[in-house]
C-alpha positions as CSV (number, residue, x, y, z in Angstrom):
1,X,38.0,39.0,-2.2
2,X,38.9,35.6,-3.4
3,X,37.5,33.5,-0.1
4,X,34.3,35.4,-1.1
5,X,34.3,34.3,-4.9
6,X,34.9,30.8,-3.8
7,X,32.2,30.8,-1.4
8,X,29.6,32.6,-3.9
9,X,30.8,29.8,-5.9
10,X,30.8,26.9,-3.8
11,X,26.8,27.7,-3.5
12,X,25.9,28.0,-6.6
13,X,27.3,24.5,-7.2
14,X,25.3,23.0,-4.5
15,X,22.3,24.2,-5.4
16,X,22.4,23.8,-9.3
17,X,24.5,20.8,-9.8
18,X,22.0,18.5,-9.0
19,X,20.0,20.0,-11.9
20,X,20.8,18.5,-15.8
21,X,20.0,20.8,-18.7
22,X,17.2,19.6,-19.5
23,X,15.8,20.7,-16.3
24,X,15.7,17.1,-14.6
25,X,17.1,16.2,-11.4
26,X,20.6,14.1,-11.9
27,X,22.2,13.0,-9.2
28,X,19.7,14.4,-6.2
29,X,17.6,10.9,-4.8
30,X,13.5,12.3,-5.1
31,X,12.0,10.6,-1.6
32,X,9.1,9.0,-2.4
33,X,6.8,9.7,0.6
34,X,3.6,7.9,-0.6
35,X,2.4,5.0,1.0
36,X,4.2,6.1,4.4
37,X,3.2,7.4,7.8
38,X,5.0,10.4,9.1
39,X,6.0,10.2,12.7
40,X,2.6,12.8,13.7
41,X,0.5,10.0,11.9
42,X,1.9,7.5,13.9
43,X,1.5,9.0,16.9
44,X,-2.0,10.4,16.2
45,X,-3.1,6.7,15.8
46,X,-2.7,6.2,11.8
47,X,-2.0,2.9,10.0
48,X,-1.6,2.2,6.2
49,X,-4.2,-0.1,5.3
50,X,-2.5,-0.6,2.0
51,X,1.3,-1.1,2.1
52,X,2.2,0.3,-1.5
53,X,3.6,-3.3,-2.3
54,X,1.2,-6.3,-1.8
55,X,-2.0,-7.4,-1.2
56,X,-1.6,-7.7,2.4
57,X,-5.0,-7.3,4.8
58,X,-7.2,-7.3,1.7
59,X,-9.5,-10.1,0.1
60,X,-12.1,-10.3,-2.7
61,X,-15.7,-9.3,-1.6
62,X,-16.9,-12.9,-3.0
63,X,-13.6,-15.0,-1.5
64,X,-10.7,-15.4,1.1
65,X,-8.1,-14.3,-1.3
66,X,-7.1,-10.9,-3.4
67,X,-8.1,-11.2,-7.0
68,X,-5.6,-13.4,-9.4
69,X,-6.7,-11.0,-12.0
70,X,-8.1,-7.6,-12.6
71,X,-6.7,-5.5,-9.9
72,X,-2.8,-4.5,-10.3
73,X,0.1,-3.4,-8.2
74,X,2.1,-1.3,-9.7
75,X,5.1,1.7,-8.4
76,X,3.4,2.3,-5.3
77,X,-0.6,2.4,-6.8
78,X,-3.3,-0.1,-6.7
79,X,-5.6,-0.3,-10.2
80,X,-8.3,-1.6,-10.5
81,X,-8.6,-2.5,-14.8
82,X,-11.2,-3.0,-17.0
83,X,-11.5,-6.0,-18.1
84,X,-10.1,-7.1,-21.9
85,X,-10.1,-10.1,-23.4
86,X,-6.9,-10.8,-21.9
87,X,-8.1,-9.2,-18.3
88,X,-10.9,-10.5,-16.5
89,X,-12.8,-8.5,-13.5
90,X,-11.4,-8.5,-10.2
91,X,-14.4,-7.8,-8.5
92,X,-14.8,-5.5,-5.7
93,X,-12.2,-6.1,-2.7
94,X,-12.7,-5.3,1.0
95,X,-10.6,-5.2,4.3
96,X,-9.7,-8.3,5.9
97,X,-10.6,-6.5,9.5
98,X,-13.8,-4.6,10.1
99,X,-13.7,-1.1,11.7
100,X,-16.2,0.8,13.5
101,X,-15.5,4.4,14.4
102,X,-12.5,5.9,12.0
103,X,-11.4,8.5,9.8
104,X,-10.2,7.2,6.5
105,X,-8.4,8.8,4.3
106,X,-7.9,7.4,0.5
107,X,-6.0,8.9,-2.7
108,X,-8.0,7.8,-5.8
109,X,-7.4,9.0,-9.3
110,X,-9.8,8.5,-11.8
111,X,-9.7,8.3,-16.0
112,X,-12.5,10.0,-18.3
113,X,-15.8,8.6,-17.7
114,X,-14.8,6.2,-15.0
115,X,-17.1,5.3,-12.0
116,X,-15.9,3.7,-9.1
117,X,-16.9,4.1,-5.0
118,X,-15.4,3.6,-1.3
119,X,-17.7,1.6,0.6
120,X,-18.1,1.5,4.2
121,X,-20.2,-0.7,7.0
122,X,-20.0,-3.5,4.6
123,X,-21.1,-6.8,6.3
124,X,-19.4,-9.3,4.3
125,X,-22.6,-10.7,3.2
126,X,-24.0,-8.0,0.8
127,X,-22.1,-5.2,-0.2
128,X,-25.0,-2.7,-0.5
129,X,-24.5,-0.4,2.2
130,X,-23.2,3.4,2.3
131,X,-20.7,4.5,-0.5
132,X,-18.3,7.3,-1.1
133,X,-19.2,7.7,-5.1
134,X,-16.3,8.4,-6.8
135,X,-17.5,9.1,-10.8
136,X,-16.5,11.3,-13.7
137,X,-19.2,13.8,-13.0
138,X,-18.4,15.7,-16.9
139,X,-18.5,12.1,-18.8
140,X,-20.2,9.5,-17.2
141,X,-24.1,9.1,-17.4
142,X,-24.8,8.3,-13.8
143,X,-24.3,12.2,-12.9
144,X,-27.3,13.1,-14.6
145,X,-29.7,9.9,-12.7
146,X,-30.7,9.9,-9.1
147,X,-32.0,13.0,-7.5
148,X,-30.5,16.0,-7.5
149,X,-26.9,15.2,-8.0
150,X,-26.8,12.4,-5.2
151,X,-24.9,9.7,-7.1
152,X,-21.7,12.1,-8.3
153,X,-18.7,12.5,-6.9
154,X,-18.2,12.6,-3.2
155,X,-21.9,12.1,-2.4
156,X,-23.5,9.4,-0.6
157,X,-24.2,7.3,-3.2
158,X,-28.1,7.6,-4.1
159,X,-28.7,9.5,-1.1
160,X,-27.2,13.0,-0.4
161,X,-25.6,15.1,-3.0
162,X,-22.4,16.7,-2.5
163,X,-21.6,20.6,-1.4
164,X,-19.0,22.9,-1.9
165,X,-16.8,20.3,-4.1
166,X,-13.1,20.7,-5.3
167,X,-12.2,18.2,-7.5
168,X,-9.2,18.0,-9.4
169,X,-10.3,16.7,-12.7
170,X,-9.9,12.9,-14.2
171,X,-6.2,11.9,-14.6
172,X,-5.6,14.3,-11.4
173,X,-5.1,12.8,-7.8
174,X,-8.1,13.6,-5.1
175,X,-8.3,12.6,-1.5
176,X,-11.6,11.4,0.0
177,X,-12.0,11.2,3.7
178,X,-14.9,9.7,5.4
179,X,-15.1,10.5,9.4
180,X,-17.7,7.9,11.3
181,X,-18.3,8.6,14.9
182,X,-21.2,6.5,15.8
183,X,-24.1,7.2,13.9
184,X,-22.5,10.9,12.7
185,X,-20.9,10.4,9.3
186,X,-18.9,12.8,6.7
187,X,-17.4,12.7,3.6
188,X,-14.3,15.1,2.9
189,X,-13.0,15.6,-0.5
190,X,-9.5,17.6,-1.0
191,X,-10.1,19.4,2.6
192,X,-14.0,20.4,2.3
193,X,-17.0,18.7,3.6
194,X,-19.0,17.7,1.0
195,X,-21.9,15.6,2.9
196,X,-22.4,15.1,6.5
197,X,-25.5,13.0,7.9
198,X,-26.8,11.0,10.6
199,X,-27.5,7.4,10.9
200,X,-30.8,5.7,11.9
201,X,-32.9,8.6,12.9
202,X,-36.2,9.3,11.9
203,X,-34.9,11.8,8.8
204,X,-32.6,9.1,7.9
205,X,-35.0,6.1,7.4
206,X,-37.3,8.6,5.2
207,X,-34.0,9.3,3.1
208,X,-33.6,5.4,2.7
209,X,-37.3,5.2,1.7
210,X,-36.9,7.7,-1.3
211,X,-33.7,5.9,-2.7
212,X,-32.9,2.7,-4.5
213,X,-32.1,1.1,-1.2
214,X,-35.8,1.4,-0.1
215,X,-36.2,-2.6,0.3
216,X,-33.1,-3.4,2.3
217,X,-33.6,-3.7,5.7
218,X,-31.9,-1.3,8.2
219,X,-29.8,0.0,5.4
220,X,-26.4,1.9,6.8
221,X,-27.3,1.2,10.0
222,X,-25.0,-1.4,11.4
223,X,-22.2,-0.3,13.5
224,X,-19.3,-2.3,12.1
225,X,-17.9,-3.2,9.0
226,X,-15.6,-3.7,6.0
227,X,-14.1,-1.0,4.0
228,X,-14.7,-1.8,0.3
229,X,-12.9,-0.7,-3.2
230,X,-15.2,-1.2,-5.6
231,X,-14.8,-2.7,-9.1
232,X,-17.0,-1.0,-11.5
233,X,-15.0,-1.8,-14.5
234,X,-13.2,1.4,-15.2
235,X,-9.8,2.0,-14.5
236,X,-9.4,3.8,-11.4
237,X,-6.2,4.2,-9.0
238,X,-5.7,4.0,-5.0
239,X,-2.9,5.0,-2.7
240,X,-2.3,6.3,0.5
241,X,-4.9,4.4,1.7
242,X,-4.7,4.4,5.8
243,X,-7.0,4.7,8.9
244,X,-7.0,6.4,12.0
245,X,-9.9,4.1,14.5
246,X,-11.5,6.9,16.6
247,X,-12.1,5.3,20.3
């Protein structure tokens, strides 16, 4: 009987001694899984586009170096900061490498009223390219512009409105996924597909002709390009930026 009592007490201590009286963890070390790849992800060909600590792999769209101001790297989060009297806008940043067929996954957090985007097929000469829109649909005026909601969160900016959208809201982490296989492209938000389209065909060209990109020759038809994170002068944060190239 005594032995059973000791076992129960030992189990109780094992389960509860890591928690303090205010509900916070005491000596239990919290494991940060952000900006890391699992063994399965590595096996499946994923790689980090951002290491969570430095600007390695990224540069300013307008120059060879990472912006000296306007972007903050802190506690495993990459944040574009709105300009203030002390901080100038950093401008858009792009990957140093270019990509052709891929699956891109990015966690993002937008603040109330914010506007940003993830662009792909950026050629380095003009940042006019396909864009996964990041927007506070409730507070930013862009949500009511364009056509049928084609400037809202998880849509293809100014071209295709999103469907079946599950937005966690401002100041919460969301996950954007962009999949490119040749001319077929998909946008996903939090595990739900929001956009699917084919580039370069007659329907695509007709769609572009009704958009603000009408005057851009061969818009969206590049076979390879950089990935861009947009500085739209609103506070938006990113983490867990990873990519899997599709052969």
